[in-house]
N, CA, C and O atoms as CSV, one atom per row, in Angstrom:
chain,resi,resn,atom,element,x,y,z
A,1,MET,N,N,0.846,-1.150,0.000
A,1,MET,CA,C,0.000,0.000,0.000
A,1,MET,C,C,0.898,1.220,0.000
A,1,MET,O,O,1.880,1.275,0.740
A,2,SER,N,N,0.576,2.164,-0.800
A,2,SER,CA,C,1.432,3.336,-0.881
A,2,SER,C,C,0.707,4.606,-0.475
A,2,SER,O,O,1.191,5.706,-0.739
A,3,SER,N,N,-0.425,4.470,0.151
A,3,SER,CA,C,-1.112,5.667,0.609
A,3,SER,C,C,-1.627,5.469,2.030
A,3,SER,O,O,-2.112,4.389,2.368
A,4,PRO,N,N,-1.527,6.503,2.865
A,4,PRO,CA,C,-2.000,6.378,4.243
A,4,PRO,C,C,-3.487,6.061,4.339
A,4,PRO,O,O,-3.919,5.446,5.314
A,5,GLN,N,N,-4.283,6.470,3.345
A,5,GLN,CA,C,-5.720,6.217,3.402
A,5,GLN,C,C,-6.009,4.726,3.437
A,5,GLN,O,O,-6.962,4.299,4.089
A,6,GLY,N,N,-5.218,3.940,2.758
A,6,GLY,CA,C,-5.429,2.506,2.709
A,6,GLY,C,C,-5.152,1.820,4.029
A,6,GLY,O,O,-5.674,0.733,4.280
A,7,LEU,N,N,-4.346,2.428,4.871
A,7,LEU,CA,C,-4.023,1.813,6.160
A,7,LEU,C,C,-5.261,1.626,7.020
A,7,LEU,O,O,-5.437,0.567,7.622
A,8,ASP,N,N,-6.116,2.626,7.088
A,8,ASP,CA,C,-7.314,2.532,7.918
A,8,ASP,C,C,-8.249,1.433,7.456
A,8,ASP,O,O,-8.996,0.871,8.257
A,9,GLU,N,N,-8.213,1.124,6.177
A,9,GLU,CA,C,-9.108,0.106,5.638
A,9,GLU,C,C,-8.572,-1.306,5.799
A,9,GLU,O,O,-9.348,-2.260,5.753
A,10,THR,N,N,-7.254,-1.469,5.989
A,10,THR,CA,C,-6.690,-2.813,5.998
A,10,THR,C,C,-6.201,-3.288,7.355
A,10,THR,O,O,-6.126,-4.496,7.581
A,11,VAL,N,N,-5.872,-2.395,8.252
A,11,VAL,CA,C,-5.379,-2.804,9.566
A,11,VAL,C,C,-6.560,-2.811,10.527
A,11,VAL,O,O,-7.010,-1.746,10.949
A,12,PRO,N,N,-7.078,-4.002,10.886
A,12,PRO,CA,C,-8.346,-4.081,11.592
A,12,PRO,C,C,-8.316,-3.717,13.070
A,12,PRO,O,O,-9.320,-3.213,13.574
A,13,ASP,N,N,-7.245,-3.939,13.778
A,13,ASP,CA,C,-7.277,-3.737,15.221
A,13,ASP,C,C,-6.428,-2.534,15.621
A,13,ASP,O,O,-5.229,-2.665,15.866
A,14,HIS,N,N,-7.054,-1.371,15.685
A,14,HIS,CA,C,-6.333,-0.150,16.043
A,14,HIS,C,C,-5.956,-0.102,17.515
A,14,HIS,O,O,-5.084,0.681,17.893
A,15,ASN,N,N,-6.581,-0.909,18.353
A,15,ASN,CA,C,-6.280,-0.891,19.778
A,15,ASN,C,C,-4.961,-1.576,20.104
A,15,ASN,O,O,-4.224,-1.120,20.978
A,16,THR,N,N,-4.659,-2.660,19.412
A,16,THR,CA,C,-3.441,-3.406,19.721
A,16,THR,C,C,-2.345,-3.218,18.689
A,16,THR,O,O,-1.179,-3.501,18.965
A,17,GLY,N,N,-2.703,-2.743,17.500
A,17,GLY,CA,C,-1.716,-2.581,16.452
A,17,GLY,C,C,-1.253,-3.908,15.877
A,17,GLY,O,O,-0.179,-3.982,15.280
A,18,THR,N,N,-2.047,-4.952,16.048
A,18,THR,CA,C,-1.663,-6.268,15.535
A,18,THR,C,C,-2.705,-6.774,14.542
A,18,THR,O,O,-3.807,-6.236,14.436
A,19,ILE,N,N,-2.331,-7.804,13.835
A,19,ILE,CA,C,-3.169,-8.421,12.815
A,19,ILE,C,C,-3.519,-9.826,13.272
A,19,ILE,O,O,-2.709,-10.486,13.923
A,20,SER,N,N,-4.695,-10.282,12.945
A,20,SER,CA,C,-5.104,-11.648,13.236
A,20,SER,C,C,-4.103,-12.614,12.609
A,20,SER,O,O,-3.516,-12.314,11.569
A,21,SER,N,N,-3.910,-13.765,13.235
A,21,SER,CA,C,-2.981,-14.746,12.676
A,21,SER,C,C,-3.499,-15.324,11.364
A,21,SER,O,O,-2.753,-16.010,10.665
A,22,ASP,N,N,-4.754,-15.066,11.012
A,22,ASP,CA,C,-5.330,-15.544,9.754
A,22,ASP,C,C,-5.028,-14.612,8.580
A,22,ASP,O,O,-5.310,-14.952,7.431
A,23,VAL,N,N,-4.457,-13.443,8.864
A,23,VAL,CA,C,-4.258,-12.429,7.836
A,23,VAL,C,C,-2.814,-11.953,7.865
A,23,VAL,O,O,-2.222,-11.802,8.934
A,24,ALA,N,N,-2.257,-11.720,6.693
A,24,ALA,CA,C,-0.933,-11.106,6.585
A,24,ALA,C,C,-1.044,-9.947,5.608
A,24,ALA,O,O,-1.573,-10.105,4.508
A,25,ILE,N,N,-0.552,-8.794,6.005
A,25,ILE,CA,C,-0.631,-7.603,5.163
A,25,ILE,C,C,0.780,-7.053,4.967
A,25,ILE,O,O,1.527,-6.869,5.928
A,26,ILE,N,N,1.127,-6.797,3.721
A,26,ILE,CA,C,2.418,-6.198,3.403
A,26,ILE,C,C,2.158,-5.006,2.498
A,26,ILE,O,O,1.451,-5.116,1.496
A,27,GLY,N,N,2.729,-3.878,2.855
A,27,GLY,CA,C,2.603,-2.683,2.027
A,27,GLY,C,C,3.849,-2.472,1.190
A,27,GLY,O,O,4.797,-3.253,1.270
A,28,TYR,N,N,3.850,-1.414,0.385
A,28,TYR,CA,C,4.989,-1.064,-0.440
A,28,TYR,C,C,5.404,0.371,-0.175
A,28,TYR,O,O,4.592,1.211,0.211
A,29,ASP,N,N,6.675,0.632,-0.387
A,29,ASP,CA,C,7.272,1.965,-0.332
A,29,ASP,C,C,7.595,2.429,1.077
A,29,ASP,O,O,8.146,3.520,1.231
A,30,ASP,N,N,7.289,1.674,2.097
A,30,ASP,CA,C,7.639,2.007,3.483
A,30,ASP,C,C,7.326,3.473,3.818
A,30,ASP,O,O,8.192,4.213,4.286
A,31,ILE,N,N,6.081,3.874,3.571
A,31,ILE,CA,C,5.677,5.241,3.898
A,31,ILE,C,C,5.776,5.454,5.404
A,31,ILE,O,O,5.747,4.488,6.166
A,32,ASP,N,N,5.890,6.695,5.838
A,32,ASP,CA,C,6.063,7.010,7.256
A,32,ASP,C,C,4.975,6.397,8.130
A,32,ASP,O,O,5.258,5.863,9.202
A,33,ALA,N,N,3.740,6.477,7.671
A,33,ALA,CA,C,2.620,5.979,8.481
A,33,ALA,C,C,2.718,4.476,8.747
A,33,ALA,O,O,2.151,3.992,9.727
A,34,ALA,N,N,3.414,3.741,7.910
A,34,ALA,CA,C,3.547,2.291,8.099
A,34,ALA,C,C,4.260,1.958,9.401
A,34,ALA,O,O,4.022,0.900,9.984
A,35,SER,N,N,5.127,2.843,9.861
A,35,SER,CA,C,5.872,2.577,11.094
A,35,SER,C,C,5.177,3.119,12.347
A,35,SER,O,O,5.661,2.906,13.459
A,36,TRP,N,N,4.067,3.806,12.183
A,36,TRP,CA,C,3.347,4.317,13.352
A,36,TRP,C,C,2.881,3.143,14.206
A,36,TRP,O,O,2.469,2.119,13.661
A,37,PRO,N,N,2.936,3.264,15.523
A,37,PRO,CA,C,2.530,2.154,16.396
A,37,PRO,C,C,1.115,1.642,16.127
A,37,PRO,O,O,0.838,0.458,16.319
A,38,THR,N,N,0.234,2.511,15.690
A,38,THR,CA,C,-1.143,2.092,15.410
A,38,THR,C,C,-1.196,1.061,14.294
A,38,THR,O,O,-2.031,0.157,14.325
A,39,TYR,N,N,-0.308,1.186,13.301
A,39,TYR,CA,C,-0.329,0.306,12.137
A,39,TYR,C,C,0.778,-0.747,12.183
A,39,TYR,O,O,0.509,-1.936,12.017
A,40,ASN,N,N,2.013,-0.319,12.406
A,40,ASN,CA,C,3.163,-1.224,12.465
A,40,ASN,C,C,3.149,-2.198,11.281
A,40,ASN,O,O,3.252,-3.412,11.459
A,41,LEU,N,N,3.019,-1.643,10.069
A,41,LEU,CA,C,2.815,-2.404,8.848
A,41,LEU,C,C,4.134,-2.877,8.237
A,41,LEU,O,O,5.037,-2.076,7.999
A,42,THR,N,N,4.236,-4.174,7.988
A,42,THR,CA,C,5.375,-4.719,7.262
A,42,THR,C,C,5.314,-4.196,5.828
A,42,THR,O,O,4.250,-4.188,5.209
A,43,THR,N,N,6.458,-3.761,5.304
A,43,THR,CA,C,6.465,-3.199,3.955
A,43,THR,C,C,7.670,-3.675,3.155
A,43,THR,O,O,8.655,-4.172,3.701
A,44,ILE,N,N,7.558,-3.507,1.861
A,44,ILE,CA,C,8.667,-3.724,0.936
A,44,ILE,C,C,9.213,-2.335,0.611
A,44,ILE,O,O,8.486,-1.467,0.128
A,45,LYS,N,N,10.499,-2.140,0.881
A,45,LYS,CA,C,11.123,-0.847,0.606
A,45,LYS,C,C,11.918,-0.951,-0.692
A,45,LYS,O,O,12.827,-1.770,-0.829
A,46,ARG,N,N,11.547,-0.096,-1.634
A,46,ARG,CA,C,12.237,-0.074,-2.916
A,46,ARG,C,C,13.242,1.073,-2.921
A,46,ARG,O,O,12.947,2.149,-2.400
A,47,PRO,N,N,14.428,0.864,-3.503
A,47,PRO,CA,C,15.422,1.945,-3.571
A,47,PRO,C,C,15.059,2.921,-4.693
A,47,PRO,O,O,15.442,2.722,-5.846
A,48,LEU,N,N,14.325,3.967,-4.348
A,48,LEU,CA,C,13.792,4.873,-5.370
A,48,LEU,C,C,14.877,5.550,-6.195
A,48,LEU,O,O,14.708,5.716,-7.403
A,49,ASP,N,N,15.991,5.946,-5.576
A,49,ASP,CA,C,17.073,6.569,-6.349
A,49,ASP,C,C,17.597,5.616,-7.415
A,49,ASP,O,O,17.830,6.020,-8.554
A,50,THR,N,N,17.780,4.358,-7.047
A,50,THR,CA,C,18.253,3.362,-8.006
A,50,THR,C,C,17.227,3.154,-9.114
A,50,THR,O,O,17.587,3.065,-10.288
A,51,LEU,N,N,15.937,3.075,-8.740
A,51,LEU,CA,C,14.889,2.906,-9.750
A,51,LEU,C,C,14.882,4.060,-10.748
A,51,LEU,O,O,14.741,3.845,-11.952
A,52,ILE,N,N,15.031,5.268,-10.251
A,52,ILE,CA,C,15.042,6.452,-11.114
A,52,ILE,C,C,16.248,6.425,-12.037
A,52,ILE,O,O,16.121,6.635,-13.243
A,53,ASN,N,N,17.432,6.163,-11.463
A,53,ASN,CA,C,18.656,6.136,-12.275
A,53,ASN,C,C,18.595,5.060,-13.351
A,53,ASN,O,O,18.973,5.309,-14.496
A,54,GLU,N,N,18.127,3.877,-13.001
A,54,GLU,CA,C,18.030,2.797,-13.978
A,54,GLU,C,C,16.983,3.095,-15.048
A,54,GLU,O,O,17.151,2.709,-16.205
A,55,SER,N,N,15.912,3.773,-14.673
A,55,SER,CA,C,14.894,4.165,-15.656
A,55,SER,C,C,15.471,5.146,-16.671
A,55,SER,O,O,15.217,5.022,-17.869
A,56,VAL,N,N,16.238,6.110,-16.199
A,56,VAL,CA,C,16.865,7.084,-17.097
A,56,VAL,C,C,17.849,6.384,-18.030
A,56,VAL,O,O,17.884,6.666,-19.228
A,57,LYS,N,N,18.654,5.466,-17.474
A,57,LYS,CA,C,19.601,4.712,-18.313
A,57,LYS,C,C,18.863,3.915,-19.385
A,57,LYS,O,O,19.301,3.855,-20.534
A,58,THR,N,N,17.757,3.312,-19.008
A,58,THR,CA,C,16.971,2.521,-19.961
A,58,THR,C,C,16.449,3.407,-21.090
A,58,THR,O,O,16.533,3.038,-22.262
A,59,ILE,N,N,15.919,4.555,-20.744
A,59,ILE,CA,C,15.405,5.485,-21.760
A,59,ILE,C,C,16.528,5.943,-22.683
A,59,ILE,O,O,16.360,5.985,-23.902
A,60,GLU,N,N,17.684,6.287,-22.094
A,60,GLU,CA,C,18.829,6.704,-22.913
A,60,GLU,C,C,19.270,5.590,-23.855
A,60,GLU,O,O,19.547,5.838,-25.028
A,61,ASN,N,N,19.333,4.358,-23.340
A,61,ASN,CA,C,19.726,3.215,-24.181
A,61,ASN,C,C,18.735,2.995,-25.302
A,61,ASN,O,O,19.137,2.707,-26.430
A,62,LEU,N,N,17.458,3.121,-25.024
A,62,LEU,CA,C,16.433,2.928,-26.054
A,62,LEU,C,C,16.467,4.036,-27.104
A,62,LEU,O,O,16.196,3.788,-28.279
A,63,ILE,N,N,16.794,5.247,-26.688
A,63,ILE,CA,C,16.923,6.356,-27.653
A,63,ILE,C,C,18.106,6.085,-28.582
A,63,ILE,O,O,18.008,6.272,-29.794
A,64,ASN,N,N,19.231,5.640,-28.000
A,64,ASN,CA,C,20.440,5.390,-28.786
A,64,ASN,C,C,20.325,4.133,-29.648
A,64,ASN,O,O,20.877,4.079,-30.747
A,65,ASP,N,N,19.623,3.141,-29.159
A,65,ASP,CA,C,19.466,1.890,-29.901
A,65,ASP,C,C,18.110,1.274,-29.553
A,65,ASP,O,O,17.998,0.543,-28.568
A,66,PRO,N,N,17.074,1.566,-30.359
A,66,PRO,CA,C,15.721,1.073,-30.058
A,66,PRO,C,C,15.598,-0.450,-29.995
A,66,PRO,O,O,14.624,-0.968,-29.450
A,67,SER,N,N,16.564,-1.159,-30.540
A,67,SER,CA,C,16.485,-2.625,-30.492
A,67,SER,C,C,17.095,-3.203,-29.211
A,67,SER,O,O,17.104,-4.419,-29.020
A,68,THR,N,N,17.597,-2.341,-28.347
A,68,THR,CA,C,18.223,-2.791,-27.101
A,68,THR,C,C,17.203,-3.480,-26.207
A,68,THR,O,O,16.087,-2.999,-26.010
A,69,ILE,N,N,17.617,-4.612,-25.678
A,69,ILE,CA,C,16.813,-5.294,-24.657
A,69,ILE,C,C,17.512,-5.048,-23.333
A,69,ILE,O,O,18.683,-5.386,-23.161
A,70,TYR,N,N,16.792,-4.466,-22.418
A,70,TYR,CA,C,17.397,-4.063,-21.152
A,70,TYR,C,C,16.620,-4.691,-20.013
A,70,TYR,O,O,15.410,-4.499,-19.886
A,71,ASN,N,N,17.323,-5.437,-19.195
A,71,ASN,CA,C,16.690,-6.102,-18.058
A,71,ASN,C,C,17.568,-5.880,-16.832
A,71,ASN,O,O,18.756,-6.203,-16.855
A,72,LYS,N,N,17.011,-5.349,-15.793
A,72,LYS,CA,C,17.767,-5.069,-14.578
A,72,LYS,C,C,16.935,-5.486,-13.383
A,72,LYS,O,O,15.783,-5.072,-13.250
A,73,ILE,N,N,17.503,-6.293,-12.520
A,73,ILE,CA,C,16.833,-6.680,-11.275
A,73,ILE,C,C,17.372,-5.796,-10.166
A,73,ILE,O,O,18.576,-5.736,-9.920
A,74,ILE,N,N,16.462,-5.122,-9.513
A,74,ILE,CA,C,16.841,-4.219,-8.431
A,74,ILE,C,C,16.350,-4.821,-7.116
A,74,ILE,O,O,15.146,-5.007,-6.937
A,75,PRO,N,N,17.255,-5.126,-6.203
A,75,PRO,CA,C,16.845,-5.736,-4.939
A,75,PRO,C,C,15.988,-4.794,-4.094
A,75,PRO,O,O,16.149,-3.574,-4.131
A,76,VAL,N,N,15.088,-5.387,-3.345
A,76,VAL,CA,C,14.245,-4.640,-2.416
A,76,VAL,C,C,14.543,-5.125,-1.006
A,76,VAL,O,O,15.234,-6.126,-0.822
A,77,GLU,N,N,14.027,-4.421,-0.019
A,77,GLU,CA,C,14.252,-4.778,1.378
A,77,GLU,C,C,12.911,-4.987,2.076
A,77,GLU,O,O,12.004,-4.164,1.954
A,78,LEU,N,N,12.795,-6.085,2.802
A,78,LEU,CA,C,11.601,-6.330,3.604
A,78,LEU,C,C,11.779,-5.639,4.947
A,78,LEU,O,O,12.719,-5.933,5.686
A,79,ILE,N,N,10.869,-4.716,5.262
A,79,ILE,CA,C,10.863,-4.047,6.558
A,79,ILE,C,C,9.823,-4.779,7.403
A,79,ILE,O,O,8.626,-4.520,7.283
A,80,TYR,N,N,10.280,-5.690,8.254
A,80,TYR,CA,C,9.381,-6.556,9.014
A,80,TYR,C,C,8.818,-5.810,10.221
A,80,TYR,O,O,9.560,-5.274,11.044
A,81,ARG,N,N,7.492,-5.789,10.304
A,81,ARG,CA,C,6.801,-5.218,11.462
A,81,ARG,C,C,5.711,-6.192,11.879
A,81,ARG,O,O,5.781,-7.368,11.521
A,82,ASN,N,N,4.723,-5.750,12.611
A,82,ASN,CA,C,3.742,-6.664,13.214
A,82,ASN,C,C,2.566,-7.067,12.337
A,82,ASN,O,O,1.669,-7.757,12.822
A,83,SER,N,N,2.528,-6.673,11.077
A,83,SER,CA,C,1.364,-7.022,10.258
A,83,SER,C,C,1.458,-8.428,9.656
A,83,SER,O,O,0.598,-8.837,8.877
A,84,LEU,N,N,2.504,-9.155,10.024
A,84,LEU,CA,C,2.634,-10.564,9.625
A,84,LEU,C,C,2.616,-11.413,10.884
A,84,LEU,O,O,3.243,-11.072,11.886
A,85,SER,N,N,1.895,-12.516,10.822
A,85,SER,CA,C,1.829,-13.373,12.011
A,85,SER,C,C,3.000,-14.354,12.072
A,85,SER,O,O,3.194,-15.029,13.083
A,86,ILE,N,N,3.787,-14.435,10.982
A,86,ILE,CA,C,4.934,-15.335,10.992
A,86,ILE,C,C,6.091,-14.684,11.741
A,86,ILE,O,O,6.171,-13.460,11.839
A,87,LYS,N,N,6.961,-15.494,12.255
A,87,LYS,CA,C,8.104,-14.975,12.990
A,87,LYS,C,C,9.223,-14.610,12.024
A,87,LYS,O,O,9.449,-15.301,11.031
A,88,GLN,N,N,9.922,-13.518,12.324
A,88,GLN,CA,C,11.043,-13.094,11.507
A,88,GLN,C,C,12.219,-14.030,11.760
A,88,GLN,O,O,12.496,-14.397,12.902
A,89,GLU,N,N,12.912,-14.416,10.682
A,89,GLU,CA,C,14.072,-15.296,10.824
A,89,GLU,C,C,15.339,-14.480,10.870
A,89,GLU,O,O,16.430,-15.039,10.987
């Protein structure tokens, strides 16, 4: 989830800040609200600077050679919080 509005709709227990063991919720972009005690949402953090730089390189490569095939895997980071009922290893 990349917007704070979605947090209120998906995190059911505002009193404890925890999720039922039957549900696992993971957001994206590690927005500030995800770390608030009320939500404590596990998120996937993407390296935005790297994504931007690689996007620009891809566009430049395609301009210079439209037949270029460009594939880049950019690692992400799991920010583990309480919205998963599984234990962190």
